[in-house]
A tleap script that builds the chain and sets N, CA, C and O, in Angstrom:
source leaprc.protein.ff14SB
mol = sequence {
  NMET SER ARG GLN ILE THR VAL PHE GLY ILE
  PRO ASN CYS ASP THR VAL LYS LYS SER ARG
  VAL TRP LEU GLN GLU GLN GLY LEU ASP PHE
  GLU PHE HIE ASP PHE LYS LYS GLN GLY LEU
  ASP ARG THR THR VAL GLN ALA TRP LEU GLN
  PHE VAL PRO LEU ASP ILE LEU ILE ASN ARG
  LYS GLY THR THR TRP ARG ALA LEU SER ASP
  ALA GLN LYS ALA SER ALA ALA GLU ALA ASP
  SER ALA ILE PRO LEU ILE LEU SER ASN PRO
  SER LEU ILE LYS ARG PRO VAL LEU GLN MET
  LYS ASN THR ASP HIE ILE SER HIE VAL SER
  VAL GLY PHE SER ALA ASP GLN PHE LYS THR
  ILE PHE GLU ASN CLYS
}
set mol.1.N position { 0.858 -1.502 -0.023 }
set mol.1.CA position { 0.043 0.227 -0.196 }
set mol.1.C position { 0.791 1.043 0.233 }
set mol.1.O position { 1.615 0.895 1.137 }
set mol.2.N position { 0.456 2.408 -0.672 }
set mol.2.CA position { 1.544 3.294 -1.137 }
set mol.2.C position { 1.056 4.379 -0.097 }
set mol.2.O position { -0.142 4.584 0.099 }
set mol.3.N position { 1.926 4.967 0.466 }
set mol.3.CA position { 1.329 6.161 1.565 }
set mol.3.C position { 1.736 7.370 0.851 }
set mol.3.O position { 2.690 7.373 0.073 }
set mol.4.N position { 0.908 8.563 1.150 }
set mol.4.CA position { 1.315 9.599 0.528 }
set mol.4.C position { 1.418 10.874 1.780 }
set mol.4.O position { 0.492 10.885 2.590 }
set mol.5.N position { 2.142 11.563 1.882 }
set mol.5.CA position { 2.231 12.465 2.700 }
set mol.5.C position { 2.307 13.927 2.425 }
set mol.5.O position { 3.296 14.412 1.875 }
set mol.6.N position { 1.245 14.664 2.811 }
set mol.6.CA position { 1.408 16.152 2.424 }
set mol.6.C position { 1.162 17.131 3.171 }
set mol.6.O position { -0.012 17.344 3.473 }
set mol.7.N position { 2.224 17.996 3.672 }
set mol.7.CA position { 1.907 19.093 4.169 }
set mol.7.C position { 1.196 20.454 3.371 }
set mol.7.O position { 1.521 20.965 2.300 }
set mol.8.N position { 0.394 20.727 4.070 }
set mol.8.CA position { -0.532 21.658 3.633 }
set mol.8.C position { -0.249 23.072 4.540 }
set mol.8.O position { -0.331 23.018 5.767 }
set mol.9.N position { 0.069 24.260 3.884 }
set mol.9.CA position { 0.270 25.360 4.552 }
set mol.9.C position { 1.046 26.687 3.884 }
set mol.9.O position { 0.899 26.924 2.685 }
set mol.10.N position { 1.843 27.498 4.695 }
set mol.10.CA position { 2.808 28.511 3.533 }
set mol.10.C position { 3.920 28.200 4.099 }
set mol.10.O position { 4.113 27.574 5.141 }
set mol.11.N position { 4.895 28.822 3.122 }
set mol.11.CA position { 5.887 28.727 3.066 }
set mol.11.C position { 6.598 29.157 3.999 }
set mol.11.O position { 7.463 28.401 4.443 }
set mol.12.N position { 6.417 30.673 4.638 }
set mol.12.CA position { 6.989 31.925 5.330 }
set mol.12.C position { 6.855 31.348 6.657 }
set mol.12.O position { 7.741 31.576 7.481 }
set mol.13.N position { 5.827 30.611 6.973 }
set mol.13.CA position { 5.443 30.089 8.676 }
set mol.13.C position { 6.201 29.286 9.043 }
set mol.13.O position { 6.371 28.190 8.509 }
set mol.14.N position { 6.928 29.823 10.278 }
set mol.14.CA position { 8.082 29.140 11.149 }
set mol.14.C position { 7.695 27.870 11.564 }
set mol.14.O position { 8.616 27.066 11.709 }
set mol.15.N position { 6.276 27.392 11.848 }
set mol.15.CA position { 5.841 25.634 11.985 }
set mol.15.C position { 5.882 25.118 11.089 }
set mol.15.O position { 6.420 24.011 11.088 }
set mol.16.N position { 5.249 25.746 9.689 }
set mol.16.CA position { 5.262 24.823 8.695 }
set mol.16.C position { 6.712 24.436 8.381 }
set mol.16.O position { 6.907 23.231 8.221 }
set mol.17.N position { 7.523 25.075 8.292 }
set mol.17.CA position { 9.386 25.382 8.169 }
set mol.17.C position { 9.887 24.277 8.862 }
set mol.17.O position { 10.697 23.548 8.290 }
set mol.18.N position { 9.474 24.004 10.181 }
set mol.18.CA position { 9.980 23.308 11.102 }
set mol.18.C position { 9.348 21.987 10.769 }
set mol.18.O position { 10.126 21.034 10.793 }
set mol.19.N position { 8.216 21.759 10.493 }
set mol.19.CA position { 7.489 20.144 10.222 }
set mol.19.C position { 8.110 19.481 8.719 }
set mol.19.O position { 8.182 18.312 8.341 }
set mol.20.N position { 8.578 20.970 7.957 }
set mol.20.CA position { 8.765 20.311 6.736 }
set mol.20.C position { 10.696 19.937 7.136 }
set mol.20.O position { 11.109 18.853 6.723 }
set mol.21.N position { 11.560 20.725 7.790 }
set mol.21.CA position { 12.729 19.875 8.257 }
set mol.21.C position { 12.595 18.947 8.789 }
set mol.21.O position { 13.518 18.178 8.522 }
set mol.22.N position { 11.568 18.350 9.773 }
set mol.22.CA position { 11.412 17.177 10.616 }
set mol.22.C position { 11.493 16.132 9.735 }
set mol.22.O position { 12.377 15.277 9.780 }
set mol.23.N position { 10.547 16.170 8.884 }
set mol.23.CA position { 10.210 15.127 7.619 }
set mol.23.C position { 11.156 15.187 6.997 }
set mol.23.O position { 11.308 14.086 6.467 }
set mol.24.N position { 11.991 15.903 6.704 }
set mol.24.CA position { 13.222 15.660 5.639 }
set mol.24.C position { 14.079 15.146 6.552 }
set mol.24.O position { 14.684 14.256 5.954 }
set mol.25.N position { 14.530 15.223 7.849 }
set mol.25.CA position { 15.328 14.569 8.695 }
set mol.25.C position { 14.950 13.428 8.975 }
set mol.25.O position { 15.874 12.742 9.412 }
set mol.26.N position { 13.942 12.893 8.911 }
set mol.26.CA position { 13.644 11.479 9.106 }
set mol.26.C position { 13.493 10.731 7.734 }
set mol.26.O position { 12.963 9.630 7.580 }
set mol.27.N position { 14.050 11.519 6.770 }
set mol.27.CA position { 13.817 10.821 5.525 }
set mol.27.C position { 12.535 10.185 4.958 }
set mol.27.O position { 12.254 9.099 4.452 }
set mol.28.N position { 11.921 11.244 5.237 }
set mol.28.CA position { 10.117 10.855 4.671 }
set mol.28.C position { 10.147 11.540 3.360 }
set mol.28.O position { 10.848 12.541 3.221 }
set mol.29.N position { 9.363 11.022 2.293 }
set mol.29.CA position { 8.884 11.921 1.246 }
set mol.29.C position { 7.563 12.299 1.641 }
set mol.29.O position { 6.734 11.651 2.279 }
set mol.30.N position { 7.482 13.710 1.053 }
set mol.30.CA position { 6.366 14.357 1.436 }
set mol.30.C position { 6.219 15.528 0.458 }
set mol.30.O position { 7.089 16.391 0.347 }
set mol.31.N position { 4.828 15.519 -0.400 }
set mol.31.CA position { 4.486 16.831 -0.907 }
set mol.31.C position { 4.638 17.980 -0.184 }
set mol.31.O position { 4.848 17.811 1.017 }
set mol.32.N position { 4.571 19.504 -0.734 }
set mol.32.CA position { 4.072 20.470 0.410 }
set mol.32.C position { 3.148 21.215 -0.668 }
set mol.32.O position { 3.314 21.192 -1.888 }
set mol.33.N position { 2.079 21.923 0.083 }
set mol.33.CA position { 0.700 22.389 -0.577 }
set mol.33.C position { 0.730 23.419 -0.190 }
set mol.33.O position { 0.212 23.629 0.907 }
set mol.34.N position { 1.363 24.533 -0.941 }
set mol.34.CA position { 0.994 25.901 -0.653 }
set mol.34.C position { -0.228 26.508 -0.690 }
set mol.34.O position { -0.459 27.058 -1.767 }
set mol.35.N position { -1.346 26.612 0.385 }
set mol.35.CA position { -2.444 26.762 -0.033 }
set mol.35.C position { -2.823 28.251 -0.297 }
set mol.35.O position { -3.961 28.451 -0.722 }
set mol.36.N position { -1.973 29.356 -0.088 }
set mol.36.CA position { -2.101 30.493 -0.574 }
set mol.36.C position { -2.235 30.579 -1.984 }
set mol.36.O position { -3.248 30.952 -2.576 }
set mol.37.N position { -1.254 30.247 -2.450 }
set mol.37.CA position { -0.981 29.818 -3.766 }
set mol.37.C position { -1.731 28.866 -4.528 }
set mol.37.O position { -2.332 29.382 -5.470 }
set mol.38.N position { -1.881 27.591 -4.399 }
set mol.38.CA position { -2.417 26.449 -4.736 }
set mol.38.C position { -3.724 26.243 -4.531 }
set mol.38.O position { -4.436 25.561 -5.268 }
set mol.39.N position { -4.151 26.926 -3.349 }
set mol.39.CA position { -5.505 27.379 -2.996 }
set mol.39.C position { -5.952 25.784 -2.449 }
set mol.39.O position { -5.171 24.834 -2.504 }
set mol.40.N position { -7.386 25.691 -1.903 }
set mol.40.CA position { -7.970 24.907 -1.532 }
set mol.40.C position { -9.463 24.637 -1.982 }
set mol.40.O position { -10.207 25.512 -2.423 }
set mol.41.N position { -9.851 23.100 -1.784 }
set mol.41.CA position { -11.120 23.258 -2.236 }
set mol.41.C position { -12.313 22.514 -1.000 }
set mol.41.O position { -12.015 21.884 0.014 }
set mol.42.N position { -13.486 22.804 -1.441 }
set mol.42.CA position { -14.539 22.669 -0.071 }
set mol.42.C position { -14.194 21.273 -0.077 }
set mol.42.O position { -13.735 21.005 1.034 }
set mol.43.N position { -14.208 20.020 -1.002 }
set mol.43.CA position { -14.043 18.909 -0.601 }
set mol.43.C position { -13.131 18.519 0.543 }
set mol.43.O position { -13.318 17.886 1.582 }
set mol.44.N position { -11.606 19.380 -0.248 }
set mol.44.CA position { -10.409 18.926 1.166 }
set mol.44.C position { -10.721 19.036 2.598 }
set mol.44.O position { -10.516 18.166 3.445 }
set mol.45.N position { -11.321 20.387 2.807 }
set mol.45.CA position { -11.611 21.044 3.944 }
set mol.45.C position { -12.505 20.049 4.599 }
set mol.45.O position { -12.176 19.481 5.641 }
set mol.46.N position { -13.826 19.802 3.887 }
set mol.46.CA position { -14.546 18.708 4.243 }
set mol.46.C position { -13.959 17.177 5.175 }
set mol.46.O position { -14.185 16.696 6.285 }
set mol.47.N position { -13.132 16.824 4.012 }
set mol.47.CA position { -12.409 15.421 4.713 }
set mol.47.C position { -11.586 15.821 5.697 }
set mol.47.O position { -11.508 14.977 6.589 }
set mol.48.N position { -10.828 16.960 5.906 }
set mol.48.CA position { -10.350 17.177 6.911 }
set mol.48.C position { -10.906 17.501 8.266 }
set mol.48.O position { -10.291 17.295 9.312 }
set mol.49.N position { -12.255 18.086 8.175 }
set mol.49.CA position { -13.046 18.056 9.387 }
set mol.49.C position { -13.722 16.394 9.761 }
set mol.49.O position { -13.923 16.204 10.960 }
set mol.50.N position { -13.995 15.467 9.004 }
set mol.50.CA position { -13.929 14.551 9.269 }
set mol.50.C position { -12.552 13.450 10.407 }
set mol.50.O position { -12.527 12.276 10.777 }
set mol.51.N position { -11.667 14.576 10.583 }
set mol.51.CA position { -10.564 13.881 11.484 }
set mol.51.C position { -10.286 15.381 12.492 }
set mol.51.O position { -9.795 15.249 13.613 }
set mol.52.N position { -10.573 16.459 12.074 }
set mol.52.CA position { -10.236 17.573 12.918 }
set mol.52.C position { -11.453 18.160 13.183 }
set mol.52.O position { -12.113 18.581 12.234 }
set mol.53.N position { -11.982 18.291 14.635 }
set mol.53.CA position { -12.843 19.299 14.622 }
set mol.53.C position { -12.393 20.886 14.305 }
set mol.53.O position { -11.322 21.492 14.354 }
set mol.54.N position { -14.164 21.339 13.853 }
set mol.54.CA position { -13.537 22.912 13.363 }
set mol.54.C position { -12.727 24.042 14.110 }
set mol.54.O position { -12.162 24.937 13.480 }
set mol.55.N position { -12.697 23.938 15.721 }
set mol.55.CA position { -12.331 24.630 16.603 }
set mol.55.C position { -11.036 24.305 16.741 }
set mol.55.O position { -10.400 25.124 17.403 }
set mol.56.N position { -10.403 23.338 16.317 }
set mol.56.CA position { -9.140 22.714 16.117 }
set mol.56.C position { -8.581 23.347 14.527 }
set mol.56.O position { -7.571 24.041 14.414 }
set mol.57.N position { -9.120 23.100 13.832 }
set mol.57.CA position { -8.575 23.511 12.456 }
set mol.57.C position { -8.622 24.909 12.035 }
set mol.57.O position { -7.993 25.291 11.048 }
set mol.58.N position { -9.458 25.808 12.858 }
set mol.58.CA position { -9.449 27.552 13.150 }
set mol.58.C position { -8.532 27.615 13.832 }
set mol.58.O position { -8.400 26.919 14.839 }
set mol.59.N position { -7.452 28.718 13.312 }
set mol.59.CA position { -6.617 29.216 14.433 }
set mol.59.C position { -7.201 30.801 14.738 }
set mol.59.O position { -7.133 31.803 14.027 }
set mol.60.N position { -7.782 30.609 16.050 }
set mol.60.CA position { -8.695 31.782 16.627 }
set mol.60.C position { -7.422 32.769 17.238 }
set mol.60.O position { -7.816 33.686 17.959 }
set mol.61.N position { -6.099 32.683 17.045 }
set mol.61.CA position { -5.199 33.106 17.652 }
set mol.61.C position { -4.336 34.179 16.753 }
set mol.61.O position { -3.501 34.939 17.242 }
set mol.62.N position { -4.654 34.119 15.444 }
set mol.62.CA position { -3.798 34.710 14.470 }
set mol.62.C position { -4.646 35.975 13.919 }
set mol.62.O position { -5.844 36.222 14.055 }
set mol.63.N position { -3.607 36.707 13.240 }
set mol.63.CA position { -4.198 38.210 12.972 }
set mol.63.C position { -5.247 38.205 11.661 }
set mol.63.O position { -5.822 39.246 11.343 }
set mol.64.N position { -5.448 36.966 10.935 }
set mol.64.CA position { -6.516 36.810 10.080 }
set mol.64.C position { -7.828 36.658 10.637 }
set mol.64.O position { -8.790 37.190 10.084 }
set mol.65.N position { -7.953 35.978 11.686 }
set mol.65.CA position { -9.243 36.131 12.798 }
set mol.65.C position { -9.631 37.251 13.522 }
set mol.65.O position { -10.791 37.590 13.756 }
set mol.66.N position { -8.349 37.954 13.955 }
set mol.66.CA position { -8.746 39.310 14.509 }
set mol.66.C position { -8.780 40.170 13.640 }
set mol.66.O position { -8.860 41.326 14.056 }
set mol.67.N position { -8.739 39.983 12.303 }
set mol.67.CA position { -9.333 41.075 11.693 }
set mol.67.C position { -10.602 40.667 10.852 }
set mol.67.O position { -10.840 41.165 9.752 }
set mol.68.N position { -11.411 39.703 11.471 }
set mol.68.CA position { -12.672 39.435 10.806 }
set mol.68.C position { -13.512 40.225 11.535 }
set mol.68.O position { -13.199 40.797 12.579 }
set mol.69.N position { -14.792 40.268 10.887 }
set mol.69.CA position { -16.021 40.784 11.706 }
set mol.69.C position { -16.450 39.985 12.565 }
set mol.69.O position { -16.111 38.802 12.564 }
set mol.70.N position { -17.219 40.469 13.387 }
set mol.70.CA position { -17.986 39.638 14.345 }
set mol.70.C position { -18.942 38.545 13.670 }
set mol.70.O position { -19.202 37.431 14.125 }
set mol.71.N position { -19.404 39.118 12.479 }
set mol.71.CA position { -20.479 38.234 11.949 }
set mol.71.C position { -19.876 37.117 11.033 }
set mol.71.O position { -20.577 36.188 10.634 }
set mol.72.N position { -18.477 37.246 10.697 }
set mol.72.CA position { -17.589 36.371 10.097 }
set mol.72.C position { -17.079 35.215 10.750 }
set mol.72.O position { -16.855 34.093 10.295 }
set mol.73.N position { -16.864 35.901 12.437 }
set mol.73.CA position { -16.606 34.979 13.127 }
set mol.73.C position { -17.411 34.084 13.621 }
set mol.73.O position { -17.100 32.947 13.977 }
set mol.74.N position { -18.860 34.771 13.663 }
set mol.74.CA position { -20.029 33.700 14.352 }
set mol.74.C position { -20.354 32.809 13.021 }
set mol.74.O position { -21.095 31.835 13.152 }
set mol.75.N position { -19.779 33.148 11.671 }
set mol.75.CA position { -19.951 31.871 10.819 }
set mol.75.C position { -18.933 30.739 11.110 }
set mol.75.O position { -19.063 29.600 10.661 }
set mol.76.N position { -17.997 31.110 11.830 }
set mol.76.CA position { -17.278 30.242 11.714 }
set mol.76.C position { -17.427 29.005 12.965 }
set mol.76.O position { -16.573 28.172 13.269 }
set mol.77.N position { -18.654 29.174 13.499 }
set mol.77.CA position { -19.496 28.117 14.175 }
set mol.77.C position { -19.538 26.882 13.970 }
set mol.77.O position { -19.110 25.962 14.667 }
set mol.78.N position { -20.308 26.865 12.539 }
set mol.78.CA position { -20.619 25.464 11.900 }
set mol.78.C position { -20.155 25.340 10.776 }
set mol.78.O position { -19.947 26.397 10.181 }
set mol.79.N position { -19.821 24.054 10.064 }
set mol.79.CA position { -18.835 23.661 9.435 }
set mol.79.C position { -19.541 23.983 7.975 }
set mol.79.O position { -18.892 23.421 7.092 }
set mol.80.N position { -20.463 24.580 7.547 }
set mol.80.CA position { -21.481 24.761 6.563 }
set mol.80.C position { -20.942 26.253 6.303 }
set mol.80.O position { -20.669 26.581 5.148 }
set mol.81.N position { -20.803 27.055 7.243 }
set mol.81.CA position { -20.664 28.691 6.993 }
set mol.81.C position { -19.226 28.677 7.386 }
set mol.81.O position { -18.715 29.507 6.633 }
set mol.82.N position { -18.414 28.249 8.057 }
set mol.82.CA position { -17.193 28.104 7.885 }
set mol.82.C position { -16.133 27.817 6.796 }
set mol.82.O position { -15.054 28.399 6.682 }
set mol.83.N position { -16.670 26.710 5.923 }
set mol.83.CA position { -15.589 26.374 4.962 }
set mol.83.C position { -15.692 27.369 4.318 }
set mol.83.O position { -14.619 27.949 4.157 }
set mol.84.N position { -16.853 27.991 3.708 }
set mol.84.CA position { -16.649 29.008 2.513 }
set mol.84.C position { -15.893 30.278 3.087 }
set mol.84.O position { -15.485 31.082 2.249 }
set mol.85.N position { -15.642 30.568 4.546 }
set mol.85.CA position { -15.258 31.459 5.027 }
set mol.85.C position { -13.280 30.955 5.055 }
set mol.85.O position { -12.339 31.653 4.677 }
set mol.86.N position { -13.252 29.891 5.495 }
set mol.86.CA position { -11.611 29.093 5.148 }
set mol.86.C position { -11.396 29.382 4.288 }
set mol.86.O position { -10.424 30.128 4.175 }
set mol.87.N position { -12.247 28.940 2.952 }
set mol.87.CA position { -11.342 29.022 1.280 }
set mol.87.C position { -11.262 30.446 1.053 }
set mol.87.O position { -10.340 30.794 0.316 }
set mol.88.N position { -11.898 31.212 1.444 }
set mol.88.CA position { -11.622 32.906 1.039 }
set mol.88.C position { -10.068 33.296 1.739 }
set mol.88.O position { -9.124 33.993 1.365 }
set mol.89.N position { -10.320 32.536 2.833 }
set mol.89.CA position { -9.038 33.374 4.140 }
set mol.89.C position { -8.314 32.411 4.590 }
set mol.89.O position { -8.205 32.341 5.815 }
set mol.90.N position { -7.418 31.112 3.506 }
set mol.90.CA position { -6.614 30.240 4.289 }
set mol.90.C position { -5.877 30.552 5.186 }
set mol.90.O position { -5.355 29.582 5.736 }
set mol.91.N position { -5.510 31.868 5.716 }
set mol.91.CA position { -4.729 32.047 6.742 }
set mol.91.C position { -5.631 31.876 8.220 }
set mol.91.O position { -5.310 32.205 9.362 }
set mol.92.N position { -6.734 31.304 7.768 }
set mol.92.CA position { -7.289 31.303 9.299 }
set mol.92.C position { -7.389 29.678 9.745 }
set mol.92.O position { -7.913 29.162 10.732 }
set mol.93.N position { -6.593 29.031 8.488 }
set mol.93.CA position { -6.621 27.270 9.107 }
set mol.93.C position { -5.080 27.370 10.044 }
set mol.93.O position { -4.256 28.206 9.674 }
set mol.94.N position { -4.795 26.562 11.140 }
set mol.94.CA position { -3.870 26.355 12.028 }
set mol.94.C position { -2.937 25.290 11.059 }
set mol.94.O position { -3.218 24.240 10.481 }
set mol.95.N position { -1.771 26.044 11.172 }
set mol.95.CA position { -0.671 25.227 9.949 }
set mol.95.C position { 0.235 24.799 11.395 }
set mol.95.O position { 0.287 25.248 12.539 }
set mol.96.N position { 1.074 23.385 10.457 }
set mol.96.CA position { 0.602 22.826 9.268 }
set mol.96.C position { -0.486 21.833 9.471 }
set mol.96.O position { -0.788 21.223 10.496 }
set mol.97.N position { -0.948 21.802 8.427 }
set mol.97.CA position { -2.255 20.475 8.140 }
set mol.97.C position { -1.022 19.371 7.703 }
set mol.97.O position { -0.191 19.694 6.855 }
set mol.98.N position { -0.998 18.237 8.270 }
set mol.98.CA position { -0.494 17.033 7.905 }
set mol.98.C position { -1.623 16.224 7.384 }
set mol.98.O position { -2.649 15.954 8.009 }
set mol.99.N position { -1.300 15.837 6.074 }
set mol.99.CA position { -2.546 14.774 5.530 }
set mol.99.C position { -1.797 13.603 5.012 }
set mol.99.O position { -0.802 13.861 4.334 }
set mol.100.N position { -2.180 12.056 5.266 }
set mol.100.CA position { -1.787 10.763 4.819 }
set mol.100.C position { -2.698 10.174 4.133 }
set mol.100.O position { -3.840 9.918 4.515 }
set mol.101.N position { -2.228 9.945 3.115 }
set mol.101.CA position { -3.018 9.255 2.036 }
set mol.101.C position { -2.427 7.969 1.910 }
set mol.101.O position { -1.218 7.815 1.735 }
set mol.102.N position { -3.668 6.567 2.040 }
set mol.102.CA position { -3.134 5.180 1.434 }
set mol.102.C position { -4.188 5.321 0.102 }
set mol.102.O position { -5.356 5.702 0.025 }
set mol.103.N position { -3.219 4.835 -0.900 }
set mol.103.CA position { -3.606 4.895 -1.793 }
set mol.103.C position { -4.593 5.756 -2.364 }
set mol.103.O position { -4.105 6.585 -3.133 }
set mol.104.N position { -5.920 5.817 -2.213 }
set mol.104.CA position { -6.690 7.163 -2.682 }
set mol.104.C position { -7.865 7.297 -1.541 }
set mol.104.O position { -9.023 7.564 -1.862 }
set mol.105.N position { -7.488 7.101 -0.273 }
set mol.105.CA position { -8.337 7.630 0.811 }
set mol.105.C position { -7.633 8.103 1.659 }
set mol.105.O position { -6.453 7.754 1.643 }
set mol.106.N position { -8.077 9.036 2.673 }
set mol.106.CA position { -7.122 9.953 3.537 }
set mol.106.C position { -7.362 9.206 4.839 }
set mol.106.O position { -8.462 9.235 5.391 }
set mol.107.N position { -6.289 8.516 5.339 }
set mol.107.CA position { -5.962 8.158 6.472 }
set mol.107.C position { -5.692 8.530 7.561 }
set mol.107.O position { -5.891 7.839 8.561 }
set mol.108.N position { -5.030 10.052 7.586 }
set mol.108.CA position { -4.737 10.695 8.905 }
set mol.108.C position { -4.799 12.524 8.469 }
set mol.108.O position { -4.523 13.070 7.401 }
set mol.109.N position { -5.199 13.021 9.572 }
set mol.109.CA position { -5.270 14.571 9.290 }
set mol.109.C position { -5.023 15.258 10.524 }
set mol.109.O position { -6.040 15.302 11.216 }
set mol.110.N position { -4.042 15.798 11.025 }
set mol.110.CA position { -3.511 16.510 12.424 }
set mol.110.C position { -3.082 17.944 11.743 }
set mol.110.O position { -2.893 18.199 10.554 }
set mol.111.N position { -2.997 18.749 12.835 }
set mol.111.CA position { -2.568 20.049 12.403 }
set mol.111.C position { -1.801 20.554 13.621 }
set mol.111.O position { -2.013 20.254 14.796 }
set mol.112.N position { -0.654 21.570 13.015 }
set mol.112.CA position { 0.174 22.004 14.353 }
set mol.112.C position { 1.429 20.882 14.059 }
set mol.112.O position { 1.488 19.783 13.508 }
set mol.113.N position { 2.297 21.696 14.673 }
set mol.113.CA position { 3.440 20.825 14.689 }
set mol.113.C position { 4.121 20.729 16.020 }
set mol.113.O position { 4.328 21.756 16.666 }
set mol.114.N position { 4.466 19.600 16.446 }
set mol.114.CA position { 5.995 19.622 17.366 }
set mol.114.C position { 6.501 18.411 17.049 }
set mol.114.O position { 5.835 17.566 16.451 }
set mol.115.N position { 8.109 18.178 17.547 }
set mol.115.CA position { 8.855 16.779 16.720 }
set mol.115.C position { 7.958 15.600 17.539 }
set mol.115.O position { 7.753 14.539 16.950 }
set mol.116.N position { 7.392 15.814 18.997 }
set mol.116.CA position { 7.043 14.710 19.722 }
set mol.116.C position { 5.709 14.185 18.834 }
set mol.116.O position { 5.605 13.013 18.474 }
set mol.117.N position { 4.808 15.114 18.564 }
set mol.117.CA position { 3.853 15.039 17.893 }
set mol.117.C position { 3.957 14.049 16.595 }
set mol.117.O position { 3.312 13.060 16.248 }
set mol.118.N position { 4.893 14.654 16.121 }
set mol.118.CA position { 4.813 13.800 14.670 }
set mol.118.C position { 5.729 12.508 14.722 }
set mol.118.O position { 5.735 11.761 13.743 }
set mol.119.N position { 6.463 12.235 15.776 }
set mol.119.CA position { 6.992 11.106 16.186 }
set mol.119.C position { 6.032 10.032 16.332 }
set mol.119.O position { 5.985 8.970 15.711 }
set mol.120.N position { 5.259 10.476 17.264 }
set mol.120.CA position { 3.844 9.887 17.456 }
set mol.120.C position { 3.248 9.407 16.730 }
set mol.120.O position { 2.939 8.218 16.815 }
set mol.121.N position { 2.847 10.275 15.660 }
set mol.121.CA position { 2.121 9.732 14.154 }
set mol.121.C position { 2.595 9.082 13.392 }
set mol.121.O position { 1.903 8.318 12.719 }
set mol.122.N position { 3.765 9.155 13.263 }
set mol.122.CA position { 4.940 8.294 12.329 }
set mol.122.C position { 5.195 6.729 12.729 }
set mol.122.O position { 5.434 5.801 11.956 }
set mol.123.N position { 5.100 6.702 13.865 }
set mol.123.CA position { 5.474 5.512 15.019 }
set mol.123.C position { 4.203 4.696 14.804 }
set mol.123.O position { 4.209 3.466 14.763 }
set mol.124.N position { 3.243 5.361 14.685 }
set mol.124.CA position { 1.768 4.396 14.767 }
set mol.124.C position { 1.242 4.174 13.289 }
set mol.124.O position { 0.173 3.580 13.150 }
set mol.125.N position { 1.900 4.595 12.238 }
set mol.125.CA position { 1.067 4.690 11.089 }
set mol.125.C position { 2.195 3.812 10.098 }
set mol.125.O position { 1.938 3.597 8.913 }
savepdb mol mol.pdb
quit
C-alpha cells in the first residue's frame, strides 16, 4: 500500500518550516501544498473535518481571525458556513495541516507541529 504524505501551509510560516525540516530529517517523502498559491477546495476541507474538529482547524489566535468581523467570526461556528470563510481566508487554518493518504483515501489529518507529535504519528502509521 502506497502512503502519500502532504504538508499543507504557507512556506514562510515558522511552524510549517519546522515540520518540513523534521520530515526531511526522518527521510520521509512528502509533498508541500502552499494553500495560498495552490488554493484549497471544499472537498479537502470537508475531509479534514472528518479527522479534526472545526475549533481545532481554525486558528483563533492569528491576525487573520482578529481581522474578521463579528459576523464572520460567528459564521465559523458551524462547518457549512465556516468552510466558505476558510476557503476565502486560508490563513485562518492552523498550520501545518499534515495529511496522509493510503492509495486513494485519507487515513490521517492533524494540525500543528511538535517533534513529539510527529514522532507519535509516524510510529503509529
